[in-house]
Every structure is written in C-alpha cells, then in structure tokens.
N, C-alpha and C positions, 0 to 999 in steps of 0.2 A: 559197471564200475561203481562202487559205492563209496561215497565220501564218509569216512568214519570220524574225522576230526578236521578242524580248520583253525588256523591261527590268523588273526586279523591285524596284529601289530606289524609295523613296518619292519622289513628285513631285507637285507641286500641279496642279490642273486648269488653272490659268493657264499653267504651263510646258507642259503637254500641248497646250493649244490653240495656243500659239505654234509648237510643233514641227509640229503637224498642219497649220497654215496654210501651212507652207513645204514640205510633202511633195510629191513629184512625182505627177502624175496616174496613174502606173502602180501606185500602192499606195493602200490605205485604212488609216487609223490609227483605232484604238479604244482606250479607256481604261476597262477593266472590272476590278473587284476589285483596284484599286490597281496594275494592270499595263498597260503600253502594248503593244498588239499591232499588228503590221504585216501587212497582207493584200494579196496581189497581185490583179490584175484577174481576174474570174471567167472560166471557160471558156465555150465556145459552148453546151454542153448546159445548164449552169447558167442562162445568159441565156434559153435557149428555155423553160425551166421558169417563170421569172419572167414572161416574155411570155405564156405560156399562162394563168397565173393572172390576169394583168392583164385579159386578154380575158374570162375567166369573171366576174371581179368587176365589170367595167364593164357586161356584159350584164345581170347581176342587179341592180346598183345604180349606174345612170349618174350618180347624184348624188354619188358618191364618187370620189376619185382614189387610184390605187395609185402612190405616189411612190418613185422609185429614188434612193438616195444621200443621203437626208435623215438627218442626224445627230440623235440624241436625247440629252437630258440624263437619265440614269438613275442609280439607286443613291443613296439618301439618305446612306448612310454615307461613301462615298468620292467622291462627286460624279462618277460614271462618265459616260462618253461612248460611245455605241454607234452604229454605222451598219448598221442592218438591211439586208437585200437589198431589202426593200420595206416601205413603211408605208401602210396604208389609212386614209384620213381624209376628212372632208368636203372638197368641192371648194375649192381655194385656201386650205385651212386653215393651211398653213405659210408663206403669202406674208408676206414682211417679217420672218420670224423668224431669218434667218441660217443658218449652218451647223449649229449645235447648238440645236435647238428644244426647247421644253417638251413633254413627251409628252402632256400633257392634251389631249384631243380626238382622239388617235390611237385608232383602233378595233381595229386588228390590225397586228402586225408579222410579217414573213415572213423566215425564214432557209432557205436551201437549202445543205445540207452540201457540203463539198468533200472531196476525197480527200487529207487531210493528218492528221498526228498530233494536232493540237489540236482537231479537230472534236468529240470527245467532251467535253472540258472546256468548250470555248467554247459550242457550240450546244446541247448537251444539258444542261448544268449551270449555267454562269455566266449565259448569256443568259436562260433562263426565270426565274431568280431575280431578275435585274435588271429584266426587263420586268414581272414580277408586282409587285414592290415599287413600280414606277413607276405601277401601276394600269392598265396597258394591258389592255383586256378580253380580247383574244385573241392568242395566239402560235401561228402555224402553222409547224411544222418539217417541211420536205420533206427526208427523210433518204435520200440516194442510197447510203449504205453498207448500210443494212438494208432498202432498198426499201420504206419506210413513210412515211406522213404522220401526224404527231401534232398533234392540236388541243388546245392548252392553253387552258382557260377558267376563269373565276371567280378573278381574281387575289387574292393575299393580300398586301396592302400592308404588313402588320406585319413579316413575316419574309421576304417575297419568294416567288417561285414562284406556282404555280397550284393551286387545290384540286381541279380536274378535268382529267383528260387522257384522250384517246381516241386509240388508235393503230390504223391500218388499213394493210394491205398495198397496194402499188401494184396497180391493177386493180380495187380495191373502190370503192364509192361512199362518200364521206366527207361527213358532215354537219357544217357549220361553223355553230355556234349564233349567236344574237344577240350583238352587233348586226349581224352579217353576214347570217345566215339564208340560207345557200346550200348546195346539194349539189354536190359535185365528183365527176365521173367520172374517176378517176385512171389509167385504162388507158394513156393516152398517156405517162405518166411512165416506163413500162417502156422506152421508146425512148431515154431520156436517162441511162442508167446503163451503166457499163462491164461 
C-alpha cells in the first residue's frame, strides 16, 4: 500500500469519512494520527501473500473469516480510521456495520508492507500503536523490506502498541498465539519479494 499524498491539517472524522466515501476505487484512504493517507491498490505479490494467509487461517479455523478491505475505527485520541490489508474475525462478525466498524471482536489485523517511503512510519509505528490501543489481540506484520514476519500480541489499551512482539525471518516457522493458535511455515513468502 503506497501513500501517495498526506494532509496534515486538522480535520474531523466526519470530514474524513465524507472524503473517503467519494474516493475512487483505485485508492484507499485512512485517517491515523490526525493525518489522512492515500494508498493505491496493492500489487500482485502483496495480494498473493494475503491469499496465502487466508488459506492458512481458514484451514486452521474455519469458524473465522479473513476479511479484506474492512475499515476499523481506531485511536481513542483522534478517532482514527484504518483499513488493514485483512482482519480476522468470527464469521459474519462485521455484517451490517458499514465501512468503518468497531474493532471489538476483531481477533487479528494483518498488514503487508509495500515498497514506499511511508512503510516505516505507517506499518511499523502508527498502526501497531493504533491497533493495540483499540484492543485488537494480534497484529501480524508481513514485512517485505526486511523479509520478516512480526507477531504483535498482548495489546496495551492505555498507551497503544503491544507488550509482546516476536519477529522471524521468511522461511522460519512462525507461531501465532491465541486467539489464533496457528503455526505458519513462511518459506513461500520468499517468492513474493523483490
């Protein structure tokens, strides 16, 4: 996901949602840390990674859905809005909730890095803070720059972020703790990096 533009002036969440509802399908808008970010459509390798993860999750937990494109209301301080690459939740959990759902009930969020200048700030710093503050139990970061998978667990709702992180190189087995409780063989991820 590539950030193409960013607006740093203060804007209300209502203004953001109005703008987001009119955005073309070729971009995804997020509102994190008081900034609006514009991301273009993901590349084929990015999508292959999310599909690979969906198959692994559905094999291990067929009672759950890995949902693409579901917006979440995050960040108590500035009423942020995030669109993770995928959200793991009980089957049909987000039905009827609209574009920006309450994150309660989300079990895991997934981000796959893109090759852009904002990946560090967005995926490695802002998003773990926002997802942890929202109380989402797991944040799985598949980082194509460093060829690593980082599992963030034990969210800290008070200050944001996660109390536990475990980083593994592509090719290693990755244990994703509860509520997912799955082991991922990440060897195939080596095929999806430049």
